[in-house]
All heavy atoms as TSV, in Angstrom:
chain	resi	resn	atom	element	x	y	z
A	1	MET	N	N	13.611	-2.334	5.185
A	1	MET	CA	C	13.460	-3.460	4.301
A	1	MET	C	C	14.443	-3.368	3.135
A	1	MET	O	O	14.979	-4.370	2.706
A	1	MET	CB	C	12.012	-3.508	3.805
A	1	MET	CG	C	11.735	-4.715	2.984
A	1	MET	SD	S	11.900	-6.208	3.932
A	1	MET	CE	C	10.333	-6.929	3.685
A	2	SER	N	N	14.652	-2.141	2.632
A	2	SER	CA	C	15.576	-1.998	1.503
A	2	SER	C	C	16.998	-2.398	1.899
A	2	SER	O	O	17.715	-2.998	1.100
A	2	SER	CB	C	15.550	-0.582	0.939
A	2	SER	OG	O	16.088	0.345	1.846
A	3	ARG	N	N	17.398	-2.093	3.120
A	3	ARG	CA	C	18.724	-2.504	3.579
A	3	ARG	C	C	18.808	-4.016	3.709
A	3	ARG	O	O	19.799	-4.616	3.314
A	3	ARG	CB	C	19.054	-1.848	4.922
A	3	ARG	CG	C	19.653	-0.478	4.750
A	3	ARG	CD	C	20.181	0.075	6.056
A	3	ARG	NE	N	19.453	1.323	6.268
A	3	ARG	CZ	C	18.789	1.643	7.363
A	3	ARG	NH1	N	18.776	0.851	8.396
A	3	ARG	NH2	N	18.151	2.772	7.437
A	4	LEU	N	N	17.777	-4.611	4.252
A	4	LEU	CA	C	17.752	-6.058	4.440
A	4	LEU	C	C	17.868	-6.784	3.101
A	4	LEU	O	O	18.567	-7.786	2.987
A	4	LEU	CB	C	16.460	-6.473	5.157
A	4	LEU	CG	C	16.259	-7.952	5.395
A	4	LEU	CD1	C	17.271	-8.471	6.406
A	4	LEU	CD2	C	14.853	-8.218	5.897
A	5	LEU	N	N	17.199	-6.288	2.092
A	5	LEU	CA	C	17.218	-6.908	0.772
A	5	LEU	C	C	18.292	-6.327	-0.150
A	5	LEU	O	O	18.388	-6.712	-1.311
A	5	LEU	CB	C	15.846	-6.781	0.117
A	5	LEU	CG	C	14.704	-7.477	0.843
A	5	LEU	CD1	C	13.371	-7.163	0.192
A	5	LEU	CD2	C	14.931	-8.987	0.883
A	6	ASN	N	N	19.055	-5.365	0.362
A	6	ASN	CA	C	20.126	-4.714	-0.394
A	6	ASN	C	C	19.601	-4.067	-1.689
A	6	ASN	O	O	20.164	-4.239	-2.760
A	6	ASN	CB	C	21.261	-5.693	-0.687
A	6	ASN	CG	C	22.534	-4.985	-1.065
A	6	ASN	OD1	O	22.796	-3.869	-0.623
A	6	ASN	ND2	N	23.341	-5.618	-1.887
A	7	ILE	N	N	18.502	-3.352	-1.557
A	7	ILE	CA	C	17.911	-2.625	-2.685
A	7	ILE	C	C	18.089	-1.135	-2.409
A	7	ILE	O	O	17.588	-0.623	-1.417
A	7	ILE	CB	C	16.406	-2.946	-2.833
A	7	ILE	CG1	C	16.199	-4.440	-3.077
A	7	ILE	CG2	C	15.801	-2.119	-3.967
A	7	ILE	CD1	C	14.756	-4.871	-3.026
A	8	PRO	N	N	18.799	-0.427	-3.279
A	8	PRO	CA	C	18.976	1.012	-3.049
A	8	PRO	C	C	17.649	1.763	-3.193
A	8	PRO	O	O	16.760	1.337	-3.943
A	8	PRO	CB	C	19.961	1.430	-4.138
A	8	PRO	CG	C	19.826	0.387	-5.201
A	8	PRO	CD	C	19.431	-0.883	-4.510
A	9	ALA	N	N	17.529	2.859	-2.500
A	9	ALA	CA	C	16.303	3.657	-2.552
A	9	ALA	C	C	15.961	4.055	-3.987
A	9	ALA	O	O	14.796	4.136	-4.354
A	9	ALA	CB	C	16.436	4.900	-1.678
A	10	ALA	N	N	16.965	4.248	-4.812
A	10	ALA	CA	C	16.729	4.619	-6.208
A	10	ALA	C	C	16.010	3.518	-6.984
A	10	ALA	O	O	15.409	3.773	-8.014
A	10	ALA	CB	C	18.045	4.954	-6.893
A	11	GLY	N	N	16.035	2.299	-6.475
A	11	GLY	CA	C	15.381	1.176	-7.129
A	11	GLY	C	C	13.992	0.881	-6.600
A	11	GLY	O	O	13.410	-0.144	-6.932
A	12	ILE	N	N	13.462	1.780	-5.792
A	12	ILE	CA	C	12.157	1.564	-5.175
A	12	ILE	C	C	11.125	2.511	-5.782
A	12	ILE	O	O	11.391	3.691	-5.980
A	12	ILE	CB	C	12.243	1.777	-3.652
A	12	ILE	CG1	C	13.158	0.717	-3.035
A	12	ILE	CG2	C	10.863	1.738	-3.010
A	12	ILE	CD1	C	13.438	0.922	-1.569
A	13	VAL	N	N	9.944	1.971	-6.070
A	13	VAL	CA	C	8.820	2.763	-6.555
A	13	VAL	C	C	7.802	2.873	-5.426
A	13	VAL	O	O	7.479	1.872	-4.792
A	13	VAL	CB	C	8.146	2.100	-7.778
A	13	VAL	CG1	C	6.902	2.864	-8.199
A	13	VAL	CG2	C	9.126	1.995	-8.933
A	14	THR	N	N	7.330	4.075	-5.170
A	14	THR	CA	C	6.302	4.281	-4.145
A	14	THR	C	C	5.065	4.886	-4.779
A	14	THR	O	O	5.150	5.612	-5.771
A	14	THR	CB	C	6.809	5.209	-3.028
A	14	THR	OG1	O	7.257	6.445	-3.603
A	14	THR	CG2	C	7.943	4.578	-2.252
A	15	MET	N	N	3.904	4.567	-4.192
A	15	MET	CA	C	2.637	5.128	-4.658
A	15	MET	C	C	1.829	5.574	-3.462
A	15	MET	O	O	1.870	4.936	-2.411
A	15	MET	CB	C	1.831	4.079	-5.416
A	15	MET	CG	C	2.302	3.829	-6.796
A	15	MET	SD	S	1.148	2.816	-7.691
A	15	MET	CE	C	2.112	1.342	-7.873
A	16	GLY	N	N	1.095	6.655	-3.647
A	16	GLY	CA	C	0.260	7.142	-2.561
A	16	GLY	C	C	-0.682	8.239	-3.002
A	16	GLY	O	O	-0.614	8.720	-4.132
A	17	ASP	N	N	-1.552	8.625	-2.052
A	17	ASP	CA	C	-2.522	9.680	-2.363
A	17	ASP	C	C	-2.757	10.640	-1.207
A	17	ASP	O	O	-3.596	11.516	-1.300
A	17	ASP	CB	C	-3.855	9.073	-2.809
A	17	ASP	CG	C	-4.510	8.208	-1.739
A	17	ASP	OD1	O	-3.914	8.001	-0.662
A	17	ASP	OD2	O	-5.627	7.729	-1.988
A	18	MET	N	N	-2.001	10.487	-0.148
A	18	MET	CA	C	-2.216	11.315	1.041
A	18	MET	C	C	-0.966	12.147	1.348
A	18	MET	O	O	0.142	11.777	0.962
A	18	MET	CB	C	-2.551	10.429	2.242
A	18	MET	CG	C	-3.815	9.592	2.049
A	18	MET	SD	S	-5.286	10.577	1.790
A	18	MET	CE	C	-5.521	11.236	3.426
A	19	PRO	N	N	-1.127	13.263	2.081
A	19	PRO	CA	C	0.018	14.110	2.414
A	19	PRO	C	C	1.140	13.366	3.150
A	19	PRO	O	O	2.316	13.680	2.941
A	19	PRO	CB	C	-0.589	15.199	3.293
A	19	PRO	CG	C	-2.013	15.294	2.840
A	19	PRO	CD	C	-2.398	13.879	2.503
A	20	ASN	N	N	0.807	12.372	3.955
A	20	ASN	CA	C	1.856	11.641	4.660
A	20	ASN	C	C	2.709	10.794	3.719
A	20	ASN	O	O	3.786	10.331	4.094
A	20	ASN	CB	C	1.269	10.776	5.780
A	20	ASN	CG	C	0.353	9.702	5.255
A	20	ASN	OD1	O	-0.509	9.955	4.417
A	20	ASN	ND2	N	0.516	8.495	5.760
A	21	ASP	N	N	2.274	10.594	2.485
A	21	ASP	CA	C	3.051	9.824	1.512
A	21	ASP	C	C	4.183	10.633	0.887
A	21	ASP	O	O	5.098	10.059	0.300
A	21	ASP	CB	C	2.130	9.294	0.399
A	21	ASP	CG	C	1.109	8.306	0.916
A	21	ASP	OD1	O	1.442	7.511	1.823
A	21	ASP	OD2	O	-0.031	8.325	0.421
A	22	VAL	N	N	4.152	11.940	1.019
A	22	VAL	CA	C	5.168	12.794	0.417
A	22	VAL	C	C	6.558	12.474	0.959
A	22	VAL	O	O	7.530	12.437	0.200
A	22	VAL	CB	C	4.819	14.292	0.608
A	22	VAL	CG1	C	5.953	15.192	0.146
A	22	VAL	CG2	C	3.528	14.621	-0.150
A	23	LEU	N	N	6.691	12.188	2.238
A	23	LEU	CA	C	7.997	11.812	2.795
A	23	LEU	C	C	8.514	10.540	2.142
A	23	LEU	O	O	9.704	10.421	1.836
A	23	LEU	CB	C	7.908	11.631	4.310
A	23	LEU	CG	C	7.686	12.903	5.118
A	23	LEU	CD1	C	7.485	12.561	6.596
A	23	LEU	CD2	C	8.857	13.851	4.944
A	24	MET	N	N	7.629	9.595	1.904
A	24	MET	CA	C	7.994	8.357	1.239
A	24	MET	C	C	8.428	8.652	-0.205
A	24	MET	O	O	9.396	8.076	-0.688
A	24	MET	CB	C	6.776	7.419	1.276
A	24	MET	CG	C	6.910	6.141	0.529
A	24	MET	SD	S	5.470	5.078	0.733
A	24	MET	CE	C	4.179	6.027	-0.103
A	25	PHE	N	N	7.720	9.555	-0.866
A	25	PHE	CA	C	8.071	9.936	-2.231
A	25	PHE	C	C	9.502	10.468	-2.299
A	25	PHE	O	O	10.221	10.184	-3.242
A	25	PHE	CB	C	7.130	11.029	-2.754
A	25	PHE	CG	C	5.729	10.587	-3.075
A	25	PHE	CD1	C	4.802	11.526	-3.474
A	25	PHE	CD2	C	5.321	9.269	-2.990
A	25	PHE	CE1	C	3.497	11.163	-3.808
A	25	PHE	CE2	C	4.021	8.887	-3.307
A	25	PHE	CZ	C	3.116	9.846	-3.724
A	26	LYS	N	N	9.888	11.260	-1.321
A	26	LYS	CA	C	11.209	11.893	-1.330
A	26	LYS	C	C	12.338	10.884	-1.192
A	26	LYS	O	O	13.448	11.137	-1.624
A	26	LYS	CB	C	11.299	12.938	-0.218
A	26	LYS	CG	C	10.432	14.146	-0.480
A	26	LYS	CD	C	10.522	15.149	0.632
A	26	LYS	CE	C	9.613	16.337	0.345
A	26	LYS	NZ	N	9.654	17.332	1.393
A	27	LYS	N	N	12.060	9.720	-0.606
A	27	LYS	CA	C	13.105	8.732	-0.376
A	27	LYS	C	C	13.229	7.705	-1.489
A	27	LYS	O	O	14.245	7.031	-1.588
A	27	LYS	CB	C	12.864	8.021	0.952
A	27	LYS	CG	C	12.995	8.960	2.123
A	27	LYS	CD	C	13.259	8.212	3.381
A	27	LYS	CE	C	13.512	9.182	4.502
A	27	LYS	NZ	N	14.826	9.074	5.037
A	28	SER	N	N	12.212	7.579	-2.323
A	28	SER	CA	C	12.242	6.543	-3.354
A	28	SER	C	C	12.780	7.082	-4.673
A	28	SER	O	O	12.825	8.288	-4.900
A	28	SER	CB	C	10.842	5.979	-3.556
A	28	SER	OG	O	9.968	6.965	-4.039
A	29	GLY	N	N	13.138	6.155	-5.548
A	29	GLY	CA	C	13.651	6.547	-6.853
A	29	GLY	C	C	12.569	7.092	-7.764
A	29	GLY	O	O	12.805	8.027	-8.523
A	30	VAL	N	N	11.388	6.493	-7.707
A	30	VAL	CA	C	10.250	6.918	-8.516
A	30	VAL	C	C	9.036	6.973	-7.613
A	30	VAL	O	O	8.789	6.047	-6.833
A	30	VAL	CB	C	9.979	5.940	-9.687
A	30	VAL	CG1	C	8.709	6.299	-10.423
A	30	VAL	CG2	C	11.158	5.904	-10.645
A	31	SER	N	N	8.274	8.039	-7.712
A	31	SER	CA	C	7.056	8.160	-6.911
A	31	SER	C	C	5.867	8.416	-7.829
A	31	SER	O	O	5.987	9.113	-8.834
A	31	SER	CB	C	7.195	9.291	-5.886
A	31	SER	OG	O	7.517	10.510	-6.538
A	32	ILE	N	N	4.743	7.806	-7.462
A	32	ILE	CA	C	3.543	7.917	-8.276
A	32	ILE	C	C	2.382	8.324	-7.378
A	32	ILE	O	O	2.070	7.636	-6.409
A	32	ILE	CB	C	3.222	6.585	-8.966
A	32	ILE	CG1	C	4.424	6.097	-9.786
A	32	ILE	CG2	C	1.984	6.728	-9.847
A	32	ILE	CD1	C	4.327	4.671	-10.260
A	33	ALA	N	N	1.764	9.438	-7.710
A	33	ALA	CA	C	0.589	9.905	-6.968
A	33	ALA	C	C	-0.659	9.417	-7.688
A	33	ALA	O	O	-0.720	9.397	-8.923
A	33	ALA	CB	C	0.571	11.419	-6.866
A	34	MET	N	N	-1.648	9.048	-6.909
A	34	MET	CA	C	-2.927	8.655	-7.476
A	34	MET	C	C	-3.639	9.902	-7.997
A	34	MET	O	O	-3.459	10.999	-7.469
A	34	MET	CB	C	-3.786	7.962	-6.419
A	34	MET	CG	C	-3.132	6.741	-5.791
A	34	MET	SD	S	-2.726	5.466	-6.976
A	34	MET	CE	C	-4.352	4.888	-7.396
A	35	GLY	N	N	-4.465	9.739	-9.007
A	35	GLY	CA	C	-5.187	10.861	-9.596
A	35	GLY	C	C	-6.124	11.561	-8.644
A	35	GLY	O	O	-6.466	12.720	-8.843
A	36	ASN	N	N	-6.551	10.869	-7.586
A	36	ASN	CA	C	-7.447	11.465	-6.596
A	36	ASN	C	C	-6.693	12.178	-5.478
A	36	ASN	O	O	-7.305	12.727	-4.576
A	36	ASN	CB	C	-8.388	10.411	-6.009
A	36	ASN	CG	C	-7.650	9.214	-5.475
A	36	ASN	OD1	O	-7.182	8.395	-6.255
A	36	ASN	ND2	N	-7.545	9.100	-4.166
A	37	ALA	N	N	-5.367	12.206	-5.545
A	37	ALA	CA	C	-4.561	12.899	-4.535
A	37	ALA	C	C	-4.713	14.409	-4.699
A	37	ALA	O	O	-5.057	14.907	-5.778
A	37	ALA	CB	C	-3.091	12.509	-4.668
A	38	SER	N	N	-4.422	15.130	-3.638
A	38	SER	CA	C	-4.489	16.595	-3.697
A	38	SER	C	C	-3.436	17.121	-4.672
A	38	SER	O	O	-2.445	16.438	-4.969
A	38	SER	CB	C	-4.235	17.185	-2.313
A	38	SER	OG	O	-2.883	16.981	-1.944
A	39	PRO	N	N	-3.619	18.328	-5.171
A	39	PRO	CA	C	-2.626	18.912	-6.083
A	39	PRO	C	C	-1.222	18.964	-5.469
A	39	PRO	O	O	-0.233	18.787	-6.185
A	39	PRO	CB	C	-3.168	20.320	-6.348
A	39	PRO	CG	C	-4.644	20.199	-6.140
A	39	PRO	CD	C	-4.796	19.190	-5.032
A	40	GLU	N	N	-1.137	19.197	-4.171
A	40	GLU	CA	C	0.171	19.248	-3.505
A	40	GLU	C	C	0.862	17.895	-3.541
A	40	GLU	O	O	2.071	17.809	-3.778
A	40	GLU	CB	C	0.026	19.732	-2.055
A	40	GLU	CG	C	-0.449	21.159	-1.914
A	40	GLU	CD	C	-1.949	21.333	-2.069
A	40	GLU	OE1	O	-2.709	20.344	-1.959
A	40	GLU	OE2	O	-2.389	22.466	-2.324
A	41	VAL	N	N	0.115	16.839	-3.285
A	41	VAL	CA	C	0.689	15.491	-3.316
A	41	VAL	C	C	1.094	15.154	-4.751
A	41	VAL	O	O	2.188	14.633	-4.985
A	41	VAL	CB	C	-0.295	14.448	-2.741
A	41	VAL	CG1	C	0.230	13.030	-2.934
A	41	VAL	CG2	C	-0.554	14.721	-1.260
A	42	GLN	N	N	0.240	15.460	-5.704
A	42	GLN	CA	C	0.566	15.181	-7.099
A	42	GLN	C	C	1.827	15.922	-7.534
A	42	GLN	O	O	2.662	15.369	-8.252
A	42	GLN	CB	C	-0.612	15.562	-8.002
A	42	GLN	CG	C	-1.789	14.630	-7.854
A	42	GLN	CD	C	-2.903	14.950	-8.820
A	42	GLN	OE1	O	-2.717	15.646	-9.816
A	42	GLN	NE2	N	-4.090	14.438	-8.535
A	43	ALA	N	N	1.984	17.159	-7.089
A	43	ALA	CA	C	3.152	17.962	-7.469
A	43	ALA	C	C	4.447	17.399	-6.901
A	43	ALA	O	O	5.523	17.618	-7.468
A	43	ALA	CB	C	2.968	19.407	-7.018
A	44	SER	N	N	4.364	16.643	-5.820
A	44	SER	CA	C	5.575	16.106	-5.202
A	44	SER	C	C	5.980	14.757	-5.782
A	44	SER	O	O	7.050	14.240	-5.456
A	44	SER	CB	C	5.387	15.989	-3.688
A	44	SER	OG	O	4.430	14.992	-3.393
A	45	ALA	N	N	5.161	14.187	-6.644
A	45	ALA	CA	C	5.443	12.870	-7.225
A	45	ALA	C	C	6.137	12.990	-8.579
A	45	ALA	O	O	6.019	14.007	-9.267
A	45	ALA	CB	C	4.132	12.094	-7.394
A	46	THR	N	N	6.836	11.937	-8.950
A	46	THR	CA	C	7.465	11.867	-10.264
A	46	THR	C	C	6.412	11.771	-11.358
A	46	THR	O	O	6.526	12.409	-12.400
A	46	THR	CB	C	8.386	10.624	-10.347
A	46	THR	OG1	O	9.252	10.579	-9.221
A	46	THR	CG2	C	9.210	10.639	-11.616
A	47	TYR	N	N	5.388	10.941	-11.106
A	47	TYR	CA	C	4.302	10.725	-12.063
A	47	TYR	C	C	2.964	10.775	-11.340
A	47	TYR	O	O	2.896	10.583	-10.131
A	47	TYR	CB	C	4.418	9.348	-12.733
A	47	TYR	CG	C	5.703	9.113	-13.465
A	47	TYR	CD1	C	6.646	8.217	-12.978
A	47	TYR	CD2	C	5.981	9.778	-14.661
A	47	TYR	CE1	C	7.832	7.988	-13.652
A	47	TYR	CE2	C	7.167	9.563	-15.339
A	47	TYR	CZ	C	8.084	8.657	-14.836
A	47	TYR	OH	O	9.258	8.444	-15.505
A	48	VAL	N	N	1.908	10.968	-12.119
A	48	VAL	CA	C	0.541	10.908	-11.597
A	48	VAL	C	C	-0.211	9.906	-12.456
A	48	VAL	O	O	-0.116	9.933	-13.689
A	48	VAL	CB	C	-0.157	12.287	-11.648
A	48	VAL	CG1	C	-1.595	12.177	-11.158
A	48	VAL	CG2	C	0.616	13.301	-10.811
A	49	THR	N	N	-0.943	9.019	-11.804
A	49	THR	CA	C	-1.737	8.019	-12.499
A	49	THR	C	C	-3.217	8.360	-12.382
A	49	THR	O	O	-3.574	9.402	-11.845
A	49	THR	CB	C	-1.439	6.612	-11.938
A	49	THR	OG1	O	-2.084	5.627	-12.756
A	49	THR	CG2	C	-1.883	6.463	-10.499
A	50	SER	N	N	-4.061	7.500	-12.873
A	50	SER	CA	C	-5.500	7.712	-12.757
A	50	SER	C	C	-5.946	7.503	-11.308
A	50	SER	O	O	-5.157	7.098	-10.450
A	50	SER	CB	C	-6.251	6.778	-13.709
A	50	SER	OG	O	-5.811	5.450	-13.573
A	51	THR	N	N	-7.205	7.763	-11.039
A	51	THR	CA	C	-7.711	7.655	-9.663
A	51	THR	C	C	-7.780	6.209	-9.215
A	51	THR	O	O	-7.745	5.282	-10.034
A	51	THR	CB	C	-9.124	8.262	-9.541
A	51	THR	OG1	O	-10.038	7.444	-10.280
A	51	THR	CG2	C	-9.167	9.692	-10.049
A	52	ASN	N	N	-7.924	6.033	-7.914
A	52	ASN	CA	C	-8.034	4.676	-7.386
A	52	ASN	C	C	-9.336	4.015	-7.827
A	52	ASN	O	O	-9.430	2.797	-7.864
A	52	ASN	CB	C	-7.871	4.648	-5.867
A	52	ASN	CG	C	-8.843	5.535	-5.139
A	52	ASN	OD1	O	-9.692	6.177	-5.741
A	52	ASN	ND2	N	-8.712	5.608	-3.831
A	53	GLU	N	N	-10.327	4.795	-8.199
A	53	GLU	CA	C	-11.588	4.229	-8.708
A	53	GLU	C	C	-11.501	3.895	-10.198
A	53	GLU	O	O	-12.379	3.220	-10.727
A	53	GLU	CB	C	-12.738	5.198	-8.457
A	53	GLU	CG	C	-13.062	5.356	-6.986
A	53	GLU	CD	C	-14.201	6.318	-6.728
A	53	GLU	OE1	O	-14.728	6.914	-7.692
A	53	GLU	OE2	O	-14.552	6.473	-5.551
A	54	ASP	N	N	-10.447	4.361	-10.859
A	54	ASP	CA	C	-10.258	4.106	-12.281
A	54	ASP	C	C	-9.002	3.254	-12.510
A	54	ASP	O	O	-8.232	3.514	-13.445
A	54	ASP	CB	C	-10.159	5.438	-13.033
A	54	ASP	CG	C	-10.220	5.275	-14.540
A	54	ASP	OD1	O	-10.833	4.310	-15.030
A	54	ASP	OD2	O	-9.630	6.131	-15.240
A	55	GLU	N	N	-8.787	2.275	-11.641
A	55	GLU	CA	C	-7.672	1.331	-11.752
A	55	GLU	C	C	-6.301	2.010	-11.733
A	55	GLU	O	O	-5.379	1.599	-12.431
A	55	GLU	CB	C	-7.827	0.457	-12.995
A	55	GLU	CG	C	-9.099	-0.360	-12.977
A	55	GLU	CD	C	-9.217	-1.313	-14.157
A	55	GLU	OE1	O	-8.234	-1.506	-14.898
A	55	GLU	OE2	O	-10.306	-1.877	-14.309
A	56	GLY	N	N	-6.177	3.063	-10.930
A	56	GLY	CA	C	-4.930	3.817	-10.865
A	56	GLY	C	C	-3.709	3.000	-10.519
A	56	GLY	O	O	-2.653	3.165	-11.123
A	57	PHE	N	N	-3.845	2.085	-9.555
A	57	PHE	CA	C	-2.697	1.264	-9.165
A	57	PHE	C	C	-2.244	0.392	-10.329
A	57	PHE	O	O	-1.070	0.366	-10.685
A	57	PHE	CB	C	-3.055	0.391	-7.949
A	57	PHE	CG	C	-1.912	-0.459	-7.483
A	57	PHE	CD1	C	-0.968	0.044	-6.616
A	57	PHE	CD2	C	-1.768	-1.766	-7.931
A	57	PHE	CE1	C	0.107	-0.740	-6.197
A	57	PHE	CE2	C	-0.707	-2.550	-7.520
A	57	PHE	CZ	C	0.234	-2.028	-6.647
A	58	ALA	N	N	-3.182	-0.316	-10.944
A	58	ALA	CA	C	-2.844	-1.196	-12.073
A	58	ALA	C	C	-2.280	-0.393	-13.241
A	58	ALA	O	O	-1.297	-0.809	-13.869
A	58	ALA	CB	C	-4.073	-1.987	-12.509
A	59	ASN	N	N	-2.877	0.749	-13.526
A	59	ASN	CA	C	-2.377	1.600	-14.616
A	59	ASN	C	C	-0.954	2.071	-14.345
A	59	ASN	O	O	-0.117	2.109	-15.253
A	59	ASN	CB	C	-3.295	2.797	-14.829
A	59	ASN	CG	C	-4.641	2.409	-15.396
A	59	ASN	OD1	O	-4.766	1.399	-16.085
A	59	ASN	ND2	N	-5.663	3.198	-15.108
A	60	ALA	N	N	-0.673	2.430	-13.103
A	60	ALA	CA	C	0.669	2.902	-12.749
A	60	ALA	C	C	1.698	1.794	-12.896
A	60	ALA	O	O	2.788	2.024	-13.438
A	60	ALA	CB	C	0.668	3.446	-11.322
A	61	ILE	N	N	1.373	0.604	-12.426
A	61	ILE	CA	C	2.310	-0.519	-12.549
A	61	ILE	C	C	2.586	-0.796	-14.023
A	61	ILE	O	O	3.742	-0.948	-14.432
A	61	ILE	CB	C	1.754	-1.775	-11.847
A	61	ILE	CG1	C	1.682	-1.569	-10.333
A	61	ILE	CG2	C	2.594	-3.006	-12.189
A	61	ILE	CD1	C	3.019	-1.362	-9.648
A	62	GLU	N	N	1.537	-0.844	-14.804
A	62	GLU	CA	C	1.706	-1.138	-16.234
A	62	GLU	C	C	2.517	-0.063	-16.947
A	62	GLU	O	O	3.462	-0.362	-17.678
A	62	GLU	CB	C	0.336	-1.274	-16.886
A	62	GLU	CG	C	0.410	-1.701	-18.339
A	62	GLU	CD	C	-0.969	-1.923	-18.918
A	62	GLU	OE1	O	-1.701	-2.789	-18.412
A	62	GLU	OE2	O	-1.309	-1.199	-19.873
A	63	LYS	N	N	2.157	1.188	-16.737
A	63	LYS	CA	C	2.773	2.289	-17.484
A	63	LYS	C	C	4.156	2.688	-16.976
A	63	LYS	O	O	5.081	2.880	-17.767
A	63	LYS	CB	C	1.845	3.506	-17.445
A	63	LYS	CG	C	2.328	4.668	-18.277
A	63	LYS	CD	C	1.304	5.781	-18.319
A	63	LYS	CE	C	1.750	6.930	-19.184
A	63	LYS	NZ	N	0.751	8.001	-19.223
A	64	PHE	N	N	4.298	2.834	-15.660
A	64	PHE	CA	C	5.532	3.398	-15.113
A	64	PHE	C	C	6.525	2.374	-14.578
A	64	PHE	O	O	7.692	2.695	-14.391
A	64	PHE	CB	C	5.200	4.406	-14.013
A	64	PHE	CG	C	4.287	5.502	-14.464
A	64	PHE	CD1	C	3.035	5.660	-13.909
A	64	PHE	CD2	C	4.664	6.381	-15.465
A	64	PHE	CE1	C	2.176	6.674	-14.315
A	64	PHE	CE2	C	3.810	7.397	-15.896
A	64	PHE	CZ	C	2.570	7.538	-15.316
A	65	VAL	N	N	6.076	1.160	-14.319
A	65	VAL	CA	C	6.989	0.141	-13.790
A	65	VAL	C	C	7.311	-0.892	-14.864
A	65	VAL	O	O	8.468	-1.064	-15.230
A	65	VAL	CB	C	6.404	-0.527	-12.529
A	65	VAL	CG1	C	7.342	-1.616	-12.018
A	65	VAL	CG2	C	6.145	0.505	-11.437
A	66	LEU	N	N	6.327	-1.579	-15.375
A	66	LEU	CA	C	6.585	-2.640	-16.350
A	66	LEU	C	C	7.124	-2.099	-17.668
A	66	LEU	O	O	8.089	-2.639	-18.203
A	66	LEU	CB	C	5.317	-3.458	-16.586
A	66	LEU	CG	C	4.790	-4.196	-15.354
A	66	LEU	CD1	C	3.514	-4.938	-15.697
A	66	LEU	CD2	C	5.833	-5.145	-14.786
A	67	ASN	N	N	6.529	-1.036	-18.193
A	67	ASN	CA	C	7.025	-0.466	-19.451
A	67	ASN	C	C	8.412	0.128	-19.289
A	67	ASN	O	O	9.241	0.006	-20.171
A	67	ASN	CB	C	6.063	0.583	-19.996
A	67	ASN	CG	C	4.862	-0.045	-20.668
A	67	ASN	OD1	O	4.865	-1.209	-21.033
A	67	ASN	ND2	N	3.813	0.734	-20.827
A	68	ALA	N	N	8.686	0.762	-18.176
A	68	ALA	CA	C	9.995	1.342	-17.925
A	68	ALA	C	C	11.047	0.238	-17.814
A	68	ALA	O	O	12.152	0.362	-18.320
A	68	ALA	CB	C	9.981	2.193	-16.664
A	69	ARG	N	N	10.664	-0.845	-17.173
A	69	ARG	CA	C	11.589	-1.958	-17.016
A	69	ARG	C	C	11.852	-2.616	-18.360
A	69	ARG	O	O	12.991	-2.983	-18.672
A	69	ARG	CB	C	11.014	-2.967	-16.026
A	69	ARG	CG	C	11.967	-4.036	-15.660
A	69	ARG	CD	C	11.438	-4.848	-14.519
A	69	ARG	NE	N	12.413	-5.881	-14.224
A	69	ARG	CZ	C	12.258	-6.782	-13.319
A	69	ARG	NH1	N	11.166	-6.799	-12.587
A	69	ARG	NH2	N	13.169	-7.683	-13.094
A	70	ALA	N	N	10.824	-2.800	-19.171
A	70	ALA	CA	C	10.994	-3.409	-20.485
A	70	ALA	C	C	11.895	-2.558	-21.385
A	70	ALA	O	O	12.657	-3.078	-22.188
A	70	ALA	CB	C	9.631	-3.624	-21.136
A	71	ALA	N	N	11.802	-1.250	-21.231
A	71	ALA	CA	C	12.620	-0.353	-22.049
A	71	ALA	C	C	14.110	-0.484	-21.743
A	71	ALA	O	O	14.945	-0.210	-22.578
A	71	ALA	CB	C	12.154	1.087	-21.853
A	72	LYS	N	N	14.430	-0.914	-20.513
A	72	LYS	CA	C	15.833	-1.049	-20.105
A	72	LYS	C	C	16.448	-2.373	-20.567
A	72	LYS	O	O	17.636	-2.535	-20.534
A	72	LYS	CB	C	15.952	-0.941	-18.582
A	72	LYS	CG	C	15.676	0.441	-18.084
A	72	LYS	CD	C	15.853	0.510	-16.590
A	72	LYS	CE	C	15.561	1.896	-16.080
A	72	LYS	NZ	N	15.753	2.021	-14.650
A	73	VAL	N	N	15.634	-3.330	-20.946
A	73	VAL	CA	C	16.142	-4.658	-21.343
A	73	VAL	C	C	16.729	-4.632	-22.707
A	73	VAL	O	O	16.539	-3.916	-23.557
A	73	VAL	CB	C	14.997	-5.711	-21.265
A	73	VAL	CG1	C	15.468	-7.042	-21.799
A	73	VAL	CG2	C	14.531	-5.835	-19.854
């Protein structure tokens, strides 16, 4: 998909909480592990957010994507 849309891997943010997400983390520019992920998954991510039961996805978008983007403007 990144090739089709001409988006470099460095411009992609990935999020996950399972060991199979680590490969995805390695290919993206920024990776975010959910707070409920295992310590190994969290250690492989750029950032760690709150758990999926504590609005982790929304918190990650707000803190690591929107705020980071606003800082570049």
